[in-house]
N, C-alpha and C positions, 0 to 999 in steps of 0.2 A: 378696177380689175375684178373679174368674175370669181366668186368665192367657191372653193371646192365643196363637193357634197359632204354631208356629215360623216358618211362611212369612210371616205378617203381621209378626212381630217382626223378621225379617230384612229385609223390605221397608222397614220404618220406619227401621231402622239405616242402610240404603243412602241413603234419602231425606234423612237428617239429616247425611250426610257432606258436608263442604265441596266435595269433588270430584264430587258427584252430577251437576251439570249437564254436565260433560265426559263422565262415564261414560254418561249418557243419550244424548249425542251419538253415542258409539261404538255403543251398542245400536241407535239409529235408523239409523246408517250400515250396519249389518248386516241391516237390514230386520226386526229382531226375531228373528234367528236363535236357534233353540232350543238349539243346541249349538255355540257359537262356539269357534274355535281361538284360544288365547292365545299371542301372540308377543312376544318381547323383542328389541330391537336398534335399528338405525338405518339411515337412508338419506341419502346425501349426493350432491347433484347438482353437478357441476363443469362449468365452461366447457371445451369440448373443445379450445380453442386456447390459452387462457391458464392454465388450471388453477384459475381463481378459483372459490371456493365460491359457488354461486348459491342453494342451498337446503340446509338440514340439518334432519332430523327425528330425534328420539331418544325412545324410550319412557320414558326416565327422568323426563320431564315429565308422563306420563300417570298416571291413577289406578292404583295397584298396580304401576306401572312396566311396564305391558303394553298391547298393542294387541289388540283383538278383531276377528277377521275371520270371514267366513261359513264354515260347515262344508261348504256346497255339496252336501249330501245330497239326492238327487233324490226320496226317498220322503216322501210327505206324513205317513206315520205316524211318521217320525223327526223331520223338521223342516218344518212347513208353510210357513214363510217361504221357505226355500231351494228347496223343491219347486215353489212358485209361480214363482220366478225360472227354474228349470230348465224348467218347462213352457212359459214364455214363449219361452225360447231355442229349445226344440224346435219350437214353433209356427213361429217365423221361419225356422228351418233347413229344415223340411219345406216351408213355403210358398214359400221362395225357389226350391226345386227344381221347384215347380209353376208359379209365375207370374213368376219372376225377382226381381231385387233382391239386395242383399248381394253385388254383383259378379257376379251371374248374369244373363245377358241375358233380356229379357222375351219373346224369341222362343221360349223353352222351352215356353210354354203352348200353342204350336201343334204341338209334337212328338207322336208316338205315346206316350200315357201311359195306364197302367192302375192301378187300385186293386185289388190282389190279396189274397185271403184263402186261406191254406192251413191245413188242420186236421190234427190227429193222427188216426191210424187208431183203430179200435175195439179196446179191450182187454177188452171184456165189456159186456153191456147195463147201462145205468144208468137211473135214474128221470129223467123229463123233464117240463117244464111244457107248458102249452098245452092240446091236446086230450087225450083219454084216454091215459094213460101205458102204452104197450106192451100194448095189448089183444090177446089171442089167443083165437080161437074154440075151439080144441081144448084150452085150458088147458095142462096138462102141468107136469111138474116137472123140475128139473135133476138131475144125478147126486147132488147133496147133499140131494135131497128138498125143494127150495125152488121156489116157483112161478116159471114162466117168463114170467108176465104180471103186470100190475098193474091197469090199467083205471081207476085213480083220476084225477081231474083236479086236478093240483097247482097251487097258486098260484105265481106267478113267484118269490116269495121263500121258498118252503117249504124247510126244512132238508134234506129228503129228496132234492131235485133234485141230480143228479150222483152220488148214492150208488149203488153196484152193487146190482142185484137180488139177486145172490148174491155175497157177499164172497169165498167160496172158489173160485168160478168165474173171478173177475176175474184177469187176467194182470198182477199187480203188477210182476213182473220185467221184462216187455216194456215196460211203461209207463215205468219209470225209465230203462231202457236206451235207449228212444226219446228221452227228454229229453236224455240224455247225448250222443246223436249228432245232435240236431236241427240244430245249427250246421253240421255236416259235410253233412247232408242238404240244407240250404239252399245251401251252396257247390256241391254236385253239381247242384242244380236250376239255378242261374245258369249254370254251365258248359254244361249241356245245352241251355238256351235259345239260347245263342250258337251251339252246334253245329247246332241245328235251323234257325235263321235262315240260317246260312251254307249249309248243304246245300240249303235250299229254292231258292237262286239259283245253285247250282253252284259254291260256294266251298268250299275246304277250311277247316277250323276255324282253322288257324293264320293265315289271311289275313283273318279276320273283323275284327280290330282295324284293318286298313288301310281298312275301309269304314264301320264303325259302332262304336258303344260303347253298352253297356248300363249305365245308371245306376239306382240304387235307394236307398231308405231304408226300413228295415223295423223293426217293433216286435213284441215278443212279448207275448202276453196269455194269462193262464190262464183256461180255461173252468171251468164249474161242476164238471165231472168231474175237475178238477185236472190237466188236460192242456193243454199250451201249444199255441196256434195263432198264426199269423203274419199280420199285416197289412203290406202293403208297397206303396209307390208305385214303379212301375217305368217308366222312361222310355228311349226309344231316341234316341240322338244320332248325330251324325257322328263320325268318328274323333278329332276334336279335343275331344270332350266337349260341354259346354253351349254353347260358342261356335261349334259346327259343326252344320250341317244334316245330317240322316240321308239315306242314298241313297233313290232313288225306290222301291226295293222294300221299304224299311223302313216299312211301314204299320201302323196300329193293328190291323187284322185279322190281319196276319202275326204281330205280336207276341202277340196274344191266343191264336192257334192254337198258337204255340210254348210259351206258358205252360201251357196245358191239357195238351198232349202231354207236356211234360217232367214235370209234376206226376204224371202217371200212370206214367211210365217209370222215373224215378230211384229208386235204392235204395242203402242202406248196410248192409253185413254187420257184425255184432258179432263180437268175438273168440270163438273156441270156448270153451265152458265145460262141464265135466262136469255142472254143476248145472243149466244152462239150455240148453245146446246152442249152435248158431249161428243167430242170428235175422237175417232179411232185413227191414230197416226201411224203410217207405215213408211217403208222405203219405197222409192220409185221403182217402176218396172225395169229400168235399165240397170242391170247388175253385171259387172265384169270381174272375173277372177282369173288372172293370167299366171300360169306357173312360171317361176323364176328358175331357170335351169343352168347348171354349170356347163352344159354342152354348147351353150350359145343359142339354143333353140328357144328363145323367149326374150323378154325385156332385159337389157343389160343392167347389171347391178349398180354400176357407177351412175348410169343415166337415171335410174330410179331414185338414187340418193340425191342427185343434183336436182331432179324434178321436185322432190319434196322440199328441199332446202329453198328453192326459188319461191315457192308459195308461202313459206313461213314468214318471209320478209315483206310480203305485200300488205300494205295498209288498206283499210276500207276505202279511203278516198282515192287511192291509186286504182282500184278496180271499179270505182264509180258506183258502188252499191251501198255507200254509207259514209260516215266520217270517222276520223281517228280519235275524236274526243267526244265524251258524253255530252248530251244535250240537256240543258238545265230547265228550259221552259218550252212550252208548245210553240212559241214564236220562233225559237231556234230552228224548228223544222222548216218553216217557210223561207228562211234565209240560207239553208244548207245548199251547197253547190252540187245538187243531185238531180236526176231525171224525175219527171212527174210520177212515174211508176214507183220509184224508190220513195219519193216524198209521200205518196199515198200509203205505202207500207209503214213508214214512220208514223203517220197519223194513226193508223190502225194500232200500232204498238202503244202509242201514248194513250189512246182511248181505252184499249183493253187493260192497260196497266192501272187505270183508275178504278177497275172493278175489284171488289174485295175477294172474289173467288180466285182471282189470278195474282193476288198480292205476293205469294211465295215466289212467283216467277220473276219479279222485279223487272217487268217489261219496260217501265219508263227509264230505269237505269241503263237498259241495253237498247234503247231506241236507236242509237247511232249504229248498231250492228244488226238492226232489224230483228231484235229479239234473241239472236244467237248469243249464248253466254258461255259456251265452252272454250277451252284453250284452243289456239290454232293448231298446236302440236301436242299430242298426248302419246304416252307409251306405257306398256306394261313394265313392271319392275325388272323382270328378267330378260327383257329384249336385248339391251346392250348397256353401254355406259350412260352417264348422266351429264347434264350441262355443268353441274358443280364439279364433277371429276375432270371434265375437260378444262375448265377454268383453273383448277388446282394444278393440272399438268402444265398449263401454259405459264402459270406463276412460277412453278419450279424451274421450267426451262429458262425463264428470264431472271432467275435468281431471287425471286420475291418470296419464296416459300420459307416457312420456319425451319431452322436448323435443328438437327437432333440434339438431345440433351441440353436444350435451352428453354427458358421461360420468356414469353413475350407479353409485355404489358402495353395495352392500347387504350388511348383516350382520345376519342374523336367526336366531333359534333358537326352537324350540317349548318352551313352559313350562307348558302345561296346556290344558284344554278344559272346556266346559260352564258351568253356572250354579249359584250357590247357590239354595236354594228361593225366597227373596225376589226374586232377580234373574230367575229363570225366570218368576215371576208378572209382573214388570214388562215383560220382553221379550215375553211373550205379549200383553200389552195394547198394546205398541207395534206388533207385527205386525198385530193386529186393527185398530188405528187406520189403519195404512197401507192395508190392504185397503179399509176404508170410504172413505178419501180417494180411492183409485183408482176405486172404484165410482161415487162422486159425480162425479168428473171425467168418466167415460164418459157418465154420464147428462146432464151439462151439454153434452157434445158432441152427443148425440142430440137434446136439446131445442133447442139454439141453432144446430145445423147446422155446427159447427166441424169442422176436420180433425184427426183423431187422430194421435198420434205413434207410428208403427210401427217406430221404430228399435230 
């Protein structure tokens, strides 16, 4: 008789365990997390006045004497269940800064607000989709005897899109060094916007904070050519942030003008290297700053929030421009499942990372992201709520928050992570069932006209 695969045998073993119902409850509580963290320990809640024990929980009563909690990985390629939760939190975080809610006043929707897109500069011509790809009437070749034109009409998903016309002409060093300095370039960009707004009304930059505050939430996205570009919601408030109205001179037009001017002006210099020289890094020529309007004449606020949330959960391997895990040796580059263009950028990252002048950039540690070491999503403090606040609100809604006038003693330690093959199969099924249930609930709301829960 043919033996069952190991995964099926393990799943059957789990299902036959007397503790399976409680284990399944834990899996469901994690949303079907693909790589849960295993904890051992206890929590005791005491009356803050009398010291009486009100509640005690100990993992010694759990299956395997451990509690499973979410891994909270934002990447859909690592954990689809946790990435969906992270995307939902990101959506509410961005949306609150656009429309209010989550302790942000609804008046923010009437402030000057822009949806800004900043791109990386060109590091060499690459193939593109749409119309004829880089047609040239005079033809011609580069110094490596390769054509300077293409002329083909590439389909949107063609593998050649984003690949250099000539790999030897492409400036791989500038590409990875631009990535390594992109966060600093953004910081300079924000500072320059404040400076330009202040100078436009006769203020010195140091007094800008007395009159207005610039708030933002930004997300990084990899383009087909494996270069990061930035999407950001930028809002102008009064000096008190979201609770304060901006000054009369703080208009959408003034903000848009400052964004465009600053994007053209700011630059960051790399450390000098005998191998590369000193580079002056700038934003690309393509800059977009679209007003977000309450009249509907502009991008929809909900659509912008959903757009940002979608890109936060994308892993590097999903976009094809890197891997989701750091590379430990140069040999890892050769075995990475990426295009030759991305592999060449990884080699450049590793090579430059060995030079002492670039040591502070930690390029080898970030080879898997092609030198980019910023967070996928960053926001200013006053833009809206935080991930921590959203998690606390969810815990309170589920009855997991601390009660008032009590003292909670916690003693926990990490004892492992992940699933056995059979457990992974069951968890994936739980995650899929939960998605189907949420989808059905949304369809019921649409059909019967109920009000959804946006908490």
